[in-house]
GUMI-901170 format. One record per residue: residue number from 1; residue in one letter; z negated, y, x of N, C-alpha, C in turn. Coordinates in steps of 0.05 Angstrom, whole numbers, padded with zeros to 5 digits, m for minus. Atoms other than C-alpha are relative to their C-alpha. Example, Ala and Ser with C-alpha at 12.3 -4.5 7.8 and 13.67 -1.06 7.14 Angstrom:
2
<1; 'A'; <00000; m00024; 00018>; <m00156; m00090; 00246>; <00000; 00024; 00018>>
<2; 'S'; <00001; m00024; m00016>; <m00143; m00021; 00273>; <m00014; 00022; m00015>>
//
This chain:
167
<1; 'X'; <m00034; m00002; 00007>; <m00340; 00094; 00063>; <m00003; m00003; m00030>>
<2; 'X'; <00007; m00004; 00035>; <m00330; 00121; m00012>; <00019; m00032; m00013>>
<3; 'X'; <m00025; 00018; 00011>; <m00299; 00072; m00060>; <00021; 00014; m00026>>
<4; 'X'; <m00008; m00009; 00029>; <m00248; 00080; m00111>; <m00011; 00003; m00027>>
<5; 'X'; <m00004; 00002; 00027>; <m00269; 00105; m00174>; <00017; m00005; m00027>>
<6; 'X'; <m00012; m00008; 00036>; <m00241; 00093; m00243>; <m00001; 00023; m00008>>
<7; 'X'; <m00003; m00025; 00009>; <m00218; 00155; m00262>; <00037; 00000; m00022>>
<8; 'X'; <m00032; m00013; 00015>; <m00166; 00176; m00320>; <00014; 00022; 00017>>
<9; 'X'; <m00015; m00032; m00013>; <m00109; 00230; m00284>; <00027; m00011; m00016>>
<10; 'X'; <m00025; m00009; 00021>; <m00058; 00257; m00323>; <00018; m00020; m00022>>
<11; 'X'; <m00002; 00017; 00023>; <m00064; 00206; m00387>; <00005; m00037; 00026>>
<12; 'X'; <m00001; 00023; m00024>; <m00066; 00142; m00315>; <m00016; m00012; m00008>>
<13; 'X'; <00022; 00014; m00019>; <m00115; 00094; m00303>; <m00002; m00010; 00015>>
<14; 'X'; <m00012; 00015; m00026>; <m00126; 00089; m00232>; <m00028; m00009; 00005>>
<15; 'X'; <00013; 00019; m00006>; <m00162; 00031; m00206>; <m00006; m00016; 00026>>
<16; 'X'; <m00009; 00011; m00035>; <m00185; m00003; m00143>; <00009; m00031; m00025>>
<17; 'X'; <m00008; 00025; 00010>; <m00149; m00076; m00165>; <m00027; m00016; m00001>>
<18; 'X'; <00013; 00032; m00001>; <m00185; m00142; m00188>; <00022; m00029; m00006>>
<19; 'X'; <m00032; 00027; m00009>; <m00162; m00211; m00190>; <00018; m00002; m00025>>
<20; 'X'; <m00019; 00005; 00014>; <m00134; m00208; m00256>; <00032; 00020; 00001>>
<21; 'X'; <m00028; m00026; m00005>; <m00080; m00148; m00225>; <00010; m00032; 00024>>
<22; 'X'; <m00016; 00014; m00026>; <m00054; m00212; m00170>; <00024; 00009; m00006>>
<23; 'X'; <m00023; m00003; 00021>; <m00004; m00219; m00219>; <00029; 00024; 00004>>
<24; 'X'; <m00010; m00015; m00006>; <00020; m00163; m00213>; <00001; 00024; 00021>>
<25; 'X'; <m00006; m00007; m00027>; <00008; m00138; m00147>; <00020; m00010; 00016>>
<26; 'X'; <m00010; 00011; m00012>; <00046; m00186; m00127>; <00034; 00004; m00002>>
<27; 'X'; <m00024; m00010; 00014>; <00107; m00173; m00166>; <00019; 00030; 00003>>
<28; 'X'; <m00016; m00024; m00005>; <00111; m00096; m00152>; <00000; m00002; 00030>>
<29; 'X'; <m00009; 00003; m00028>; <00108; m00119; m00069>; <00025; m00021; 00000>>
<30; 'X'; <m00028; 00009; 00000>; <00170; m00157; m00089>; <00025; 00015; m00001>>
<31; 'X'; <m00012; m00015; 00001>; <00196; m00096; m00125>; <00001; 00018; 00024>>
<32; 'X'; <m00002; m00011; m00026>; <00187; m00055; m00056>; <00020; m00011; 00024>>
<33; 'X'; <m00014; 00004; m00023>; <00223; m00103; m00017>; <00030; 00001; m00014>>
<34; 'X'; <m00015; m00005; 00006>; <00273; m00101; m00063>; <00014; 00023; 00019>>
<35; 'X'; <m00016; m00045; 00005>; <00283; m00018; m00059>; <m00003; m00012; 00034>>
<36; 'X'; <00007; 00000; m00022>; <00271; m00041; 00019>; <00025; m00013; 00005>>
<37; 'X'; <m00020; 00004; m00006>; <00328; m00083; 00020>; <00001; m00026; 00019>>
<38; 'X'; <m00006; 00020; m00016>; <00298; m00145; 00039>; <00003; m00027; m00002>>
<39; 'X'; <m00015; 00023; 00014>; <00320; m00214; 00039>; <m00017; m00017; 00002>>
<40; 'X'; <00017; 00020; 00016>; <00283; m00272; 00018>; <m00022; m00007; m00024>>
<41; 'X'; <00019; 00000; 00029>; <00247; m00237; m00055>; <00001; m00013; m00007>>
<42; 'X'; <00006; 00027; 00019>; <00267; m00293; m00093>; <m00021; m00028; 00004>>
<43; 'X'; <00008; 00024; m00014>; <00234; m00340; m00056>; <m00029; m00004; m00001>>
<44; 'X'; <00027; m00008; 00009>; <00164; m00361; m00080>; <m00016; m00021; 00011>>
<45; 'X'; <00023; 00006; m00024>; <00129; m00386; m00018>; <00000; 00029; 00019>>
<46; 'X'; <00013; m00027; m00007>; <00123; m00315; 00008>; <m00019; 00011; m00023>>
<47; 'X'; <00010; m00012; 00021>; <00096; m00304; m00065>; <m00034; m00003; m00009>>
<48; 'X'; <00030; 00019; m00003>; <00040; m00359; m00060>; <m00014; 00017; 00013>>
<49; 'X'; <00023; m00014; m00018>; <00023; m00328; 00001>; <m00021; 00027; m00006>>
<50; 'X'; <00012; m00022; 00007>; <00006; m00256; m00022>; <m00015; m00003; m00015>>
<51; 'X'; <00023; m00001; 00008>; <m00028; m00289; m00079>; <m00028; m00004; 00000>>
<52; 'X'; <00017; 00012; m00010>; <m00075; m00320; m00039>; <m00008; 00022; 00017>>
<53; 'X'; <00003; m00024; m00011>; <m00082; m00254; 00005>; <m00008; 00023; m00010>>
<54; 'X'; <00023; m00024; 00017>; <m00096; m00206; m00051>; <m00034; m00021; m00009>>
<55; 'X'; <00018; 00021; m00003>; <m00145; m00260; m00072>; <m00032; 00009; 00016>>
<56; 'X'; <00026; 00016; m00021>; <m00184; m00271; m00011>; <m00003; 00044; 00014>>
<57; 'X'; <00008; m00027; m00010>; <m00181; m00183; 00001>; <00001; 00015; m00024>>
<58; 'X'; <00014; m00017; 00012>; <m00205; m00155; m00061>; <m00020; 00014; m00002>>
<59; 'X'; <00023; m00005; m00008>; <m00271; m00144; m00041>; <m00012; 00003; 00021>>
<60; 'X'; <00009; m00001; m00030>; <m00260; m00136; 00034>; <m00003; 00028; 00006>>
<61; 'X'; <00004; m00025; m00005>; <m00291; m00068; 00056>; <00020; 00013; 00019>>
<62; 'X'; <m00020; m00011; m00017>; <m00238; m00056; 00101>; <00030; 00003; m00001>>
<63; 'X'; <m00022; m00004; 00004>; <m00181; m00058; 00054>; <m00003; 00011; m00031>>
<64; 'X'; <00012; m00019; 00026>; <m00174; m00010; m00012>; <00026; m00008; m00017>>
<65; 'X'; <m00026; 00010; 00010>; <m00117; m00045; m00060>; <m00009; 00027; m00034>>
<66; 'X'; <00002; m00008; 00038>; <m00107; 00010; m00132>; <00025; m00011; m00008>>
<67; 'X'; <m00023; 00011; 00015>; <m00066; m00002; m00182>; <m00008; 00022; m00027>>
<68; 'X'; <00006; m00018; 00027>; <m00054; 00049; m00236>; <00011; m00014; m00022>>
<69; 'X'; <00010; 00019; 00035>; <m00051; 00032; m00312>; <00014; 00015; m00022>>
<70; 'X'; <00004; m00005; 00026>; <m00016; 00053; m00364>; <00001; m00015; m00017>>
<71; 'X'; <00006; 00021; 00017>; <m00025; 00027; m00435>; <m00002; m00028; 00002>>
<72; 'X'; <00011; 00022; m00002>; <m00057; m00024; m00413>; <00010; m00023; 00037>>
<73; 'X'; <m00012; 00017; m00013>; <m00008; m00048; m00359>; <00010; 00014; 00024>>
<74; 'X'; <00007; m00007; m00022>; <m00013; m00046; m00283>; <00034; 00022; 00002>>
<75; 'X'; <m00033; m00006; m00006>; <00056; 00002; m00265>; <00010; 00004; 00028>>
<76; 'X'; <m00005; m00005; m00028>; <00044; 00014; m00197>; <m00024; m00008; 00017>>
<77; 'X'; <00019; 00012; m00026>; <m00002; m00003; m00129>; <00002; 00015; 00025>>
<78; 'X'; <m00009; m00003; m00039>; <m00011; 00022; m00051>; <m00025; m00007; 00002>>
<79; 'X'; <00028; 00016; m00019>; <m00063; m00006; m00006>; <00005; 00015; 00028>>
<80; 'X'; <00011; m00019; m00033>; <m00093; 00020; 00058>; <m00018; m00022; 00011>>
<81; 'X'; <00014; 00024; m00016>; <m00125; m00029; 00106>; <m00006; 00016; 00026>>
<82; 'X'; <00016; m00003; m00029>; <m00169; m00013; 00167>; <00018; m00018; 00025>>
<83; 'X'; <m00014; 00022; m00023>; <m00134; m00041; 00231>; <m00020; 00003; 00027>>
<84; 'X'; <00018; m00006; m00031>; <m00171; m00052; 00300>; <00032; 00008; 00023>>
<85; 'X'; <m00011; m00004; m00022>; <m00126; m00015; 00357>; <m00025; 00011; 00023>>
<86; 'X'; <00001; m00015; m00018>; <m00136; 00003; 00426>; <00002; 00032; 00006>>
<87; 'X'; <m00007; m00029; m00012>; <m00156; 00081; 00448>; <00021; 00002; 00009>>
<88; 'X'; <m00019; m00019; m00010>; <m00100; 00124; 00458>; <m00014; 00031; 00001>>
<89; 'X'; <00004; m00028; m00007>; <m00094; 00196; 00480>; <00002; 00012; m00034>>
<90; 'X'; <m00010; m00014; 00023>; <m00068; 00209; 00406>; <m00020; m00013; m00026>>
<91; 'X'; <00011; 00008; 00009>; <m00125; 00167; 00382>; <m00023; m00014; 00014>>
<92; 'X'; <00026; 00011; m00033>; <m00185; 00165; 00433>; <m00019; m00010; m00019>>
<93; 'X'; <00022; 00011; m00001>; <m00233; 00128; 00388>; <00012; m00027; m00006>>
<94; 'X'; <m00004; 00031; 00005>; <m00186; 00067; 00372>; <00002; 00002; m00029>>
<95; 'X'; <m00003; 00006; 00029>; <m00171; 00038; 00294>; <00023; 00015; m00006>>
<96; 'X'; <m00016; m00008; 00015>; <m00119; 00062; 00249>; <m00003; m00014; m00031>>
<97; 'X'; <m00004; 00009; 00020>; <m00105; 00057; 00172>; <00027; m00006; m00001>>
<98; 'X'; <m00028; 00006; 00010>; <m00041; 00021; 00147>; <00001; 00013; m00021>>
<99; 'X'; <00000; 00004; 00032>; <m00021; 00050; 00080>; <00021; m00023; 00002>>
<100; 'X'; <m00018; 00018; 00021>; <00027; 00001; 00047>; <00007; m00001; m00027>>
<101; 'X'; <00007; 00012; 00025>; <00048; m00031; m00007>; <m00003; 00019; m00031>>
<102; 'X'; <00003; m00029; 00019>; <00058; 00035; m00050>; <00027; m00006; m00013>>
<103; 'X'; <m00023; 00009; 00001>; <00108; 00014; m00094>; <m00003; 00009; m00041>>
<104; 'X'; <00006; 00001; 00026>; <00116; 00027; m00179>; <00020; m00011; m00012>>
<105; 'X'; <m00038; 00011; 00009>; <00166; m00014; m00230>; <00015; 00014; m00023>>
<106; 'X'; <m00033; m00016; m00002>; <00235; 00007; m00235>; <m00006; 00028; m00032>>
<107; 'X'; <00002; m00004; 00023>; <00223; 00025; m00307>; <m00017; 00029; m00009>>
<108; 'X'; <00025; m00026; 00007>; <00156; 00071; m00295>; <00006; 00020; 00019>>
<109; 'X'; <m00002; m00009; m00028>; <00190; 00101; m00232>; <00000; 00036; m00007>>
<110; 'X'; <m00005; m00037; m00003>; <00192; 00189; m00223>; <m00025; 00015; m00015>>
<111; 'X'; <00022; m00022; 00019>; <00129; 00204; m00264>; <m00030; m00005; 00007>>
<112; 'X'; <00034; m00002; m00016>; <00070; 00208; m00208>; <m00017; m00013; m00005>>
<113; 'X'; <00011; 00030; m00003>; <00052; 00137; m00215>; <m00015; m00006; 00031>>
<114; 'X'; <00002; 00011; m00025>; <00065; 00118; m00143>; <m00018; 00021; 00016>>
<115; 'X'; <00029; m00019; m00004>; <00028; 00189; m00125>; <m00017; m00001; m00002>>
<116; 'X'; <00030; 00003; 00001>; <m00029; 00181; m00154>; <m00016; m00024; m00001>>
<117; 'X'; <00019; 00027; m00016>; <m00039; 00108; m00126>; <00001; 00006; 00035>>
<118; 'X'; <m00008; m00014; m00032>; <m00019; 00139; m00053>; <m00028; 00014; 00003>>
<119; 'X'; <00016; m00010; 00000>; <m00067; 00191; m00062>; <m00025; m00017; m00011>>
<120; 'X'; <00020; 00017; m00007>; <m00117; 00151; m00073>; <m00011; m00020; 00017>>
<121; 'X'; <00013; 00020; m00023>; <m00118; 00104; m00024>; <m00007; 00022; 00019>>
<122; 'X'; <00000; m00025; m00021>; <m00102; 00164; 00016>; <m00028; 00014; 00002>>
<123; 'X'; <00020; m00009; 00004>; <m00170; 00191; m00007>; <m00031; m00013; 00019>>
<124; 'X'; <00008; 00019; m00012>; <m00201; 00126; 00010>; <m00003; 00004; 00037>>
<125; 'X'; <m00010; 00007; m00021>; <m00171; 00128; 00082>; <m00022; 00025; 00011>>
<126; 'X'; <00008; m00022; m00016>; <m00204; 00194; 00101>; <m00034; m00002; 00001>>
<127; 'X'; <00021; 00005; m00009>; <m00272; 00171; 00081>; <m00010; m00018; 00006>>
<128; 'X'; <00011; 00012; m00006>; <m00271; 00121; 00120>; <m00002; 00012; 00030>>
<129; 'X'; <00012; 00002; m00034>; <m00283; 00154; 00185>; <00023; m00012; 00022>>
<130; 'X'; <m00022; 00005; m00002>; <m00214; 00131; 00206>; <00017; 00028; 00012>>
<131; 'X'; <m00011; m00020; m00012>; <m00179; 00181; 00257>; <00036; 00005; m00011>>
<132; 'X'; <m00028; 00000; 00005>; <m00108; 00162; 00236>; <00013; m00015; m00022>>
<133; 'X'; <m00021; 00012; 00026>; <m00054; 00137; 00185>; <00015; m00003; 00004>>
<134; 'X'; <m00020; 00018; m00007>; <00003; 00094; 00189>; <00014; m00008; m00018>>
<135; 'X'; <m00007; 00017; 00029>; <00056; 00072; 00138>; <00033; 00000; 00013>>
<136; 'X'; <m00033; 00004; 00009>; <00137; 00053; 00129>; <m00005; 00014; m00018>>
<137; 'X'; <m00020; m00013; 00019>; <00170; 00103; 00098>; <00026; m00009; m00022>>
<138; 'X'; <m00023; 00002; 00012>; <00233; 00085; 00043>; <00015; 00029; 00002>>
<139; 'X'; <m00006; m00032; 00003>; <00270; 00141; 00033>; <m00009; 00008; m00023>>
<140; 'X'; <00001; m00007; 00030>; <00259; 00151; m00035>; <m00039; 00002; 00001>>
<141; 'X'; <00024; m00010; 00003>; <00180; 00155; m00018>; <m00013; 00019; 00020>>
<142; 'X'; <00015; m00020; m00027>; <00187; 00203; 00053>; <m00011; 00021; m00009>>
<143; 'X'; <00014; m00033; 00003>; <00174; 00271; 00022>; <m00024; m00001; m00012>>
<144; 'X'; <00022; 00003; 00005>; <00116; 00250; m00018>; <m00018; 00001; 00040>>
<145; 'X'; <00014; 00011; m00027>; <00093; 00222; 00054>; <m00015; 00023; 00017>>
<146; 'X'; <m00001; m00027; m00001>; <00111; 00283; 00083>; <m00014; 00030; m00007>>
<147; 'X'; <00016; m00020; 00014>; <00073; 00328; 00039>; <m00025; m00011; 00001>>
<148; 'X'; <00031; 00004; m00011>; <00010; 00303; 00053>; <m00003; m00013; 00033>>
<149; 'X'; <00007; m00001; m00028>; <00021; 00303; 00129>; <00013; m00017; 00020>>
<150; 'X'; <m00012; 00020; m00021>; <00057; 00254; 00160>; <00014; 00002; 00002>>
<151; 'X'; <m00021; m00010; m00013>; <00110; 00260; 00205>; <00015; m00027; 00006>>
<152; 'X'; <m00021; 00014; m00015>; <00167; 00230; 00229>; <m00001; m00016; 00024>>
<153; 'X'; <00004; 00006; m00020>; <00157; 00198; 00292>; <00018; 00005; 00016>>
<154; 'X'; <m00028; 00001; m00001>; <00210; 00186; 00339>; <00001; m00022; 00023>>
<155; 'X'; <00007; 00030; m00009>; <00185; 00110; 00363>; <00010; m00004; m00029>>
<156; 'X'; <m00007; 00014; 00013>; <00218; 00066; 00316>; <m00010; m00025; 00000>>
<157; 'X'; <00008; 00032; 00009>; <00183; 00005; 00274>; <00022; m00019; 00011>>
<158; 'X'; <m00015; 00021; m00019>; <00202; m00053; 00321>; <m00003; m00033; m00017>>
<159; 'X'; <00006; 00020; 00020>; <00207; m00127; 00283>; <00012; m00014; 00018>>
<160; 'X'; <m00011; 00016; m00011>; <00215; m00191; 00319>; <m00016; m00028; m00014>>
<161; 'X'; <00010; 00010; 00030>; <00209; m00251; 00272>; <m00006; m00024; 00026>>
<162; 'X'; <00010; 00029; m00011>; <00162; m00315; 00314>; <00006; m00019; m00012>>
<163; 'X'; <m00020; 00027; 00021>; <00190; m00366; 00264>; <00020; 00007; m00024>>
<164; 'X'; <m00028; 00013; 00014>; <00246; m00393; 00223>; <m00013; 00020; m00023>>
<165; 'X'; <00010; m00020; 00033>; <00201; m00368; 00159>; <m00011; 00030; 00004>>
<166; 'X'; <00001; m00037; m00004>; <00186; m00294; 00188>; <00017; 00019; m00007>>
<167; 'X'; <m00015; m00023; 00011>; <00223; m00234; 00165>; <m00002; 00015; 00033>>
//
């Protein structure tokens, strides 16, 4: 499995996230939730848990968290994580990659930063040998994902809260 190599791409630095990026990762995740009209973004409980999660997964070989820097400021991120799933007709060996947390700060949007971050985690995903990737798209990102080979499925993602604290 290939790692993300730090590199300059069209005037921006693309690299794997490090501990110093954790607060920026949480803020970008909050921006993503705002774009998705998710309730509770202002609460601190999930932010503390997200910080802990990011710190615990920065060096996890099954997770790839990428940041894009412009002028020493993290402006965009994307993440991919390997998941264990049972084999199926569309994925005979089982397992998949969940791509998530693709987000760019509002003032840095529409400049290709998110696309560069997404491309880096997609490159990592291809290197894993896992046969399939999945993501949940906002309307703003759908065209980028479709251009990369993702297709809208006929079965929508559905969620149910299992406790009062969850969405």
